[in-house]
Kinemage of the C-alpha trace (Angstrom):
@kinemage 1
@onewidth
@group {chain A} dominant
@subgroup {mainchain}
@vectorlist {calphas} color= white
{ca unk a 1} P 0.000 0.000 0.000
{ca unk a 2} L 2.911 2.352 0.571
{ca unk a 3} L 3.587 2.229 -3.170
{ca unk a 4} L 0.014 3.402 -3.830
{ca unk a 5} L 0.392 6.365 -1.480
{ca unk a 6} L 3.759 7.248 -2.984
{ca unk a 7} L 2.324 7.146 -6.496
{ca unk a 8} L -0.751 9.241 -5.692
{ca unk a 9} L -0.392 11.142 -2.408
{ca unk a 10} L -3.649 12.698 -1.142
{ca unk a 11} L -4.067 16.441 -1.614
{ca unk a 12} L -5.960 16.671 1.679
{ca unk a 13} L -5.905 14.445 4.773
{ca unk a 14} L -8.448 15.507 7.381
{ca unk a 15} L -7.651 14.727 11.012
{ca unk a 16} L -10.543 13.359 13.080
{ca unk a 17} L -10.259 12.645 16.825
{ca unk a 18} L -10.640 8.952 17.487
{ca unk a 19} L -13.059 9.821 20.267
{ca unk a 20} L -15.503 11.522 17.843
{ca unk a 21} L -17.318 8.940 15.737
{ca unk a 22} L -19.757 11.632 14.605
{ca unk a 23} L -16.961 13.686 13.073
{ca unk a 24} L -15.479 10.592 11.427
{ca unk a 25} L -18.782 9.972 9.661
{ca unk a 26} L -18.898 13.584 8.446
{ca unk a 27} L -15.290 13.423 7.262
{ca unk a 28} L -15.956 10.196 5.401
{ca unk a 29} L -18.860 11.864 3.605
{ca unk a 30} L -16.880 15.032 2.839
{ca unk a 31} L -14.472 16.007 0.079
{ca unk a 32} L -11.140 15.270 1.773
{ca unk a 33} L -9.053 12.814 -0.226
{ca unk a 34} L -8.207 10.836 2.920
{ca unk a 35} L -9.125 10.750 6.613
{ca unk a 36} L -6.669 10.326 9.488
{ca unk a 37} L -8.162 9.046 12.725
{ca unk a 38} L -6.127 10.534 15.549
{ca unk a 39} L -5.217 8.586 18.666
{ca unk a 40} L -2.611 11.140 19.773
{ca unk a 41} L -3.045 14.833 20.610
{ca unk a 42} L -6.649 14.953 19.395
{ca unk a 43} L -7.709 12.529 22.154
{ca unk a 44} L -7.274 13.053 25.898
{ca unk a 45} L -5.205 10.250 27.481
{ca unk a 46} L -8.162 9.094 29.577
{ca unk a 47} L -10.288 8.750 26.428
{ca unk a 48} L -7.772 6.715 24.406
{ca unk a 49} L -8.938 3.240 25.520
{ca unk a 50} L -12.455 4.025 24.298
{ca unk a 51} L -11.073 5.517 21.077
{ca unk a 52} L -9.094 2.348 20.412
{ca unk a 53} L -12.229 0.288 21.016
{ca unk a 54} L -14.162 2.407 18.495
{ca unk a 55} L -11.408 2.423 15.902
{ca unk a 56} L -12.742 -0.482 13.768
{ca unk a 57} L -16.067 1.209 13.041
{ca unk a 58} L -14.411 4.530 12.275
{ca unk a 59} L -11.976 2.912 9.840
{ca unk a 60} L -14.838 0.951 8.293
{ca unk a 61} L -16.867 4.142 7.739
{ca unk a 62} L -13.944 5.818 5.992
{ca unk a 63} L -13.243 2.790 3.826
{ca unk a 64} L -16.891 2.396 2.830
{ca unk a 65} L -16.808 6.002 1.614
{ca unk a 66} L -13.995 5.052 -0.752
{ca unk a 67} L -11.297 7.020 1.072
{ca unk a 68} L -7.948 5.878 2.442
{ca unk a 69} L -8.041 5.524 6.228
{ca unk a 70} L -4.923 6.570 8.132
{ca unk a 71} L -4.375 6.350 11.891
{ca unk a 72} L -2.025 8.584 13.877
{ca unk a 73} L -0.493 6.686 16.776
{ca unk a 74} L 1.226 7.949 19.900
{ca unk a 75} L 4.976 8.425 20.242
{ca unk a 76} L 5.725 6.572 23.486
{ca unk a 77} L 6.432 2.871 22.931
{ca unk a 78} L 3.896 1.624 25.472
{ca unk a 79} L 1.200 3.811 23.940
{ca unk a 80} L 1.933 3.024 20.303
{ca unk a 81} L 1.999 -0.694 21.076
{ca unk a 82} L -1.559 -0.411 22.407
{ca unk a 83} L -2.545 1.703 19.401
{ca unk a 84} L -1.201 -0.894 16.972
{ca unk a 85} L -2.953 -3.689 18.850
{ca unk a 86} L -6.200 -1.799 18.217
{ca unk a 87} L -5.703 -1.391 14.445
{ca unk a 88} L -8.392 -3.074 12.350
{ca unk a 89} L -8.070 -4.224 8.730
{ca unk a 90} L -8.397 -1.415 6.223
{ca unk a 91} L -5.800 0.977 7.658
{ca unk a 92} L -3.686 2.088 4.726
{ca unk a 93} L -1.055 4.054 6.636
{ca unk a 94} L 0.086 4.652 10.175
{ca unk a 95} L 1.127 8.226 10.940
{ca unk a 96} L 4.017 8.326 13.398
{ca unk a 97} L 3.695 11.224 15.819
{ca unk a 98} L 7.048 12.755 16.841
{ca unk a 99} L 8.861 10.454 14.432
{ca unk a 100} L 12.375 9.701 15.612
{ca unk a 101} L 13.961 7.984 12.616
{ca unk a 102} L 15.003 4.460 11.648
{ca unk a 103} L 14.777 2.740 15.043
{ca unk a 104} L 11.320 4.179 15.681
{ca unk a 105} L 10.085 2.945 12.289
{ca unk a 106} L 11.711 -0.460 12.814
{ca unk a 107} L 9.937 -1.056 16.125
{ca unk a 108} L 6.592 0.044 14.707
{ca unk a 109} L 7.125 -2.132 11.617
{ca unk a 110} L 7.830 -5.173 13.774
{ca unk a 111} L 4.610 -4.680 15.697
{ca unk a 112} L 2.693 -4.227 12.448
{ca unk a 113} L 4.227 -7.398 11.018
{ca unk a 114} L 3.270 -9.269 14.182
{ca unk a 115} L -0.342 -8.217 13.580
{ca unk a 116} L -0.196 -9.199 9.904
{ca unk a 117} L -0.110 -5.614 8.567
{ca unk a 118} L 2.743 -6.306 6.170
{ca unk a 119} L 1.768 -3.715 3.561
{ca unk a 120} L 0.577 -0.901 5.790
{ca unk a 121} L 2.561 2.253 5.022
{ca unk a 122} L 4.330 4.513 7.500
{ca unk a 123} L 3.988 8.284 7.287
{ca unk a 124} L 6.324 9.947 9.810
{ca unk a 125} L 5.445 13.344 11.260
{ca unk a 126} L 8.655 15.189 12.100
{ca unk a 127} L 8.174 17.443 15.124
{ca unk a 128} L 11.618 18.248 16.540
{ca unk a 129} L 15.198 18.835 15.461
{ca unk a 130} L 16.272 15.329 16.485
{ca unk a 131} L 13.681 13.968 14.064
{ca unk a 132} L 14.937 16.192 11.254
{ca unk a 133} L 18.511 15.067 11.916
{ca unk a 134} L 17.461 11.408 12.039
{ca unk a 135} L 15.680 11.508 8.691
{ca unk a 136} L 18.521 13.472 7.125
{ca unk a 137} L 20.795 10.518 7.979
{ca unk a 138} L 18.359 7.910 6.638
{ca unk a 139} L 18.812 5.867 3.470
{ca unk a 140} L 15.980 4.438 1.370
{ca unk a 141} L 16.870 0.903 2.480
{ca unk a 142} L 16.218 1.928 6.098
{ca unk a 143} L 12.567 2.686 5.442
{ca unk a 144} L 10.838 0.179 3.143
{ca unk a 145} L 7.356 1.141 4.366
{ca unk a 146} L 7.931 4.881 4.019
{ca unk a 147} L 5.142 6.563 2.021
{ca unk a 148} L 6.097 10.190 2.617
{ca unk a 149} L 7.242 12.748 5.150
{ca unk a 150} L 5.249 15.478 6.832
{ca unk a 151} L 5.841 18.171 9.409
{ca unk a 152} L 4.186 18.744 12.770
{ca unk a 153} L 4.457 22.518 12.776
{ca unk a 154} L 2.889 23.233 16.161
{ca unk a 155} L 5.094 20.789 18.073
{ca unk a 156} L 8.163 21.807 16.093
{ca unk a 157} L 7.522 25.493 16.829
{ca unk a 158} L 7.167 24.691 20.528
{ca unk a 159} L 10.418 22.738 20.394
{ca unk a 160} L 12.233 25.558 18.595
{ca unk a 161} L 10.525 28.221 20.748
{ca unk a 162} L 9.600 30.115 17.591
{ca unk a 163} L 6.559 31.363 15.701
{ca unk a 164} L 4.918 28.520 13.752
{ca unk a 165} L 4.336 30.965 10.879
{ca unk a 166} L 7.834 32.467 10.957
{ca unk a 167} L 11.039 32.090 8.961
{ca unk a 168} L 12.446 29.344 11.170
{ca unk a 169} L 9.633 27.049 10.027
{ca unk a 170} L 10.505 27.725 6.390
{ca unk a 171} L 14.056 26.586 7.079
{ca unk a 172} L 12.836 23.435 8.855
{ca unk a 173} L 10.432 22.661 6.034
{ca unk a 174} L 13.203 23.036 3.479
{ca unk a 175} L 15.296 20.541 5.446
{ca unk a 176} L 12.361 18.127 5.352
{ca unk a 177} L 12.086 18.671 1.589
{ca unk a 178} L 15.724 17.625 1.248
{ca unk a 179} L 15.015 14.480 3.290
{ca unk a 180} L 11.997 13.593 1.160
{ca unk a 181} L 13.904 14.040 -2.074
{ca unk a 182} L 16.831 11.985 -0.796
{ca unk a 183} L 14.433 9.179 0.169
{ca unk a 184} L 12.353 9.600 -3.011
{ca unk a 185} L 9.040 9.971 -1.168
{ca unk a 186} L 6.336 12.665 -1.311
{ca unk a 187} L 6.512 15.728 0.906
{ca unk a 188} L 3.278 16.686 2.679
{ca unk a 189} L 2.536 19.896 4.553
{ca unk a 190} L 3.567 23.529 4.447
{ca unk a 191} L 5.751 25.881 6.518
{ca unk a 192} L 3.197 27.251 8.947
{ca unk a 193} L 0.539 26.589 11.545
{ca unk a 194} L -2.145 24.007 10.846
{ca unk a 195} L -4.525 25.791 13.218
{ca unk a 196} L -5.894 28.587 10.979
{ca unk a 197} L -9.390 27.826 9.635
{ca unk a 198} L -11.161 31.200 9.737
{ca unk a 199} L -8.868 33.408 7.643
{ca unk a 200} L -8.756 31.173 4.591
{ca unk a 201} L -6.794 33.696 2.526
{ca unk a 202} L -3.962 33.567 5.047
{ca unk a 203} L -4.256 29.788 5.178
{ca unk a 204} L -4.128 29.540 1.384
{ca unk a 205} L -0.927 31.616 1.325
{ca unk a 206} L 0.762 29.209 3.746
{ca unk a 207} L -0.386 26.183 1.792
{ca unk a 208} L 0.793 27.765 -1.470
{ca unk a 209} L 4.221 28.282 0.103
{ca unk a 210} L 4.353 24.538 0.776
{ca unk a 211} L 3.354 23.748 -2.796
{ca unk a 212} L 6.057 26.106 -4.087
{ca unk a 213} L 8.588 24.189 -1.977
{ca unk a 214} L 7.581 20.843 -3.458
{ca unk a 215} L 4.774 19.572 -1.234
{ca unk a 216} L 1.946 17.693 -2.962
{ca unk a 217} L -0.634 17.564 -0.154
{ca unk a 218} L -1.134 18.249 3.555
{ca unk a 219} L -2.957 17.340 6.726
{ca unk a 220} L -5.687 19.613 8.052
{ca unk a 221} L -7.822 19.836 11.191
{ca unk a 222} L -11.059 21.439 9.970
{ca unk a 223} L -13.396 20.764 7.023
{ca unk a 224} L -13.095 24.421 5.933
{ca unk a 225} L -9.419 23.814 5.179
{ca unk a 226} L -10.070 20.869 2.879
{ca unk a 227} L -11.214 22.904 -0.119
{ca unk a 228} L -8.086 25.055 0.079
{ca unk a 229} L -5.817 22.017 0.067
{ca unk a 230} L -7.680 20.374 -2.798
{ca unk a 231} L -7.450 23.547 -4.869
{ca unk a 232} L -3.827 24.460 -4.149
{ca unk a 233} L -2.489 20.932 -4.603
{ca unk a 234} L -4.483 20.315 -7.800
{ca unk a 235} L -2.682 21.315 -11.010
{ca unk a 236} L -4.488 24.233 -12.649
{ca unk a 237} L -5.866 24.167 -16.170
{ca unk a 238} L -3.130 26.460 -17.510
{ca unk a 239} L -0.432 24.338 -15.871
{ca unk a 240} L -1.931 21.168 -17.348
{ca unk a 241} L -2.198 22.765 -20.809
{ca unk a 242} L 1.487 23.685 -20.601
{ca unk a 243} L 2.382 20.151 -19.487
{ca unk a 244} L 0.483 18.548 -22.372
{ca unk a 245} L 2.152 20.946 -24.801
{ca unk a 246} L 5.593 20.055 -23.433
{ca unk a 247} L 5.002 16.313 -23.713
{ca unk a 248} L 3.643 16.594 -27.262
{ca unk a 249} L 6.500 18.836 -28.399
{ca unk a 250} L 9.181 16.566 -26.953
{ca unk a 251} L 7.574 13.489 -28.494
{ca unk a 252} L 7.687 15.193 -31.884
{ca unk a 253} L 11.284 16.260 -31.273
{ca unk a 254} L 12.289 12.716 -30.306
{ca unk a 255} L 10.880 11.461 -33.613
{ca unk a 256} L 13.225 13.879 -35.345
{ca unk a 257} L 16.228 12.820 -33.270
{ca unk a 258} L 16.215 15.868 -30.996
{ca unk a 259} L 16.370 15.863 -27.217
{ca unk a 260} L 15.295 19.449 -26.575
{ca unk a 261} L 12.764 21.817 -28.099
{ca unk a 262} L 11.382 25.312 -27.543
{ca unk a 263} L 7.947 25.594 -25.898
{ca unk a 264} L 6.465 29.041 -25.240
{ca unk a 265} L 9.838 30.676 -25.690
{ca unk a 266} L 11.776 28.386 -23.344
{ca unk a 267} L 13.874 25.307 -24.000
{ca unk a 268} L 12.571 22.097 -22.480
{ca unk a 269} L 14.146 18.652 -22.302
{ca unk a 270} L 13.766 15.307 -20.518
{ca unk a 271} L 13.709 16.592 -16.881
{ca unk a 272} L 10.979 19.075 -17.823
{ca unk a 273} L 9.050 16.280 -19.558
{ca unk a 274} L 9.185 14.173 -16.384
{ca unk a 275} L 7.685 17.021 -14.378
{ca unk a 276} L 5.075 17.636 -17.086
{ca unk a 277} L 4.003 13.985 -17.099
{ca unk a 278} L 3.694 14.005 -13.299
{ca unk a 279} L 1.436 17.083 -13.510
{ca unk a 280} L -0.780 15.398 -16.116
{ca unk a 281} L -0.983 12.150 -14.149
{ca unk a 282} L -1.988 13.944 -10.941
{ca unk a 283} L -4.577 16.071 -12.731
{ca unk a 284} L -6.103 13.070 -14.488
{ca unk a 285} L -6.214 11.017 -11.265
{ca unk a 286} L -8.034 13.643 -9.210
{ca unk a 287} L -10.300 14.695 -12.082
{ca unk a 288} L -11.630 11.183 -12.583
């Protein structure tokens, strides 16, 4: 399943507290590409046993709506072991809160294997500098389940003692971009707070900054944010028209023995064609 998520990362992943079955049903019926049932910060510690008990019906509701169901598990080993024990069939990815690198993923993978979840993907959420350093040192062979990387901006800002919407977060997000590219996995998120859901213009600007830095989707905490993510992370008609023009021009050039050609006053070659084909594939997939 990790290959599926790598190939077509969701534009929008809506968090739903595992203690709120009513919100899970609404999220499943909404327009988010995927739903992440939260067993971590969205659920008070005293309510987690009940949330784990309810997890199968929440995952089932999301799956029956035709959406990928993700589950965010806790960071402490004792807690994430209980979370994994509660996972039902149908969970496509486990989101690792406060991801700490290779050893963290190895322990979680072993528990998943023990439960028979051999193809369930891992989506680490990096929330401190140690996590950034750990993933910067990682090789692709260290993370066979890895389906992407994302940022936990609020926790990271608290760790850095900085503004979640400030320049420090841009630097951290760029470091995460480098990690994602080195590991050849999608980057999810944007350099800013996830908490804004009233000023959607400000929220859109933050999301657009993430898209400009190479992100292809993001998590969100409120249904009002979903439409922004779906719009920003969906290739626009003009961008798709350009991409189709590039592919057609390079195919004609290849037939004439040429590797580069001018399109709209700029030279394009194979690397540009790869990006153009990715734009077309993403547009076609989410337009279907």
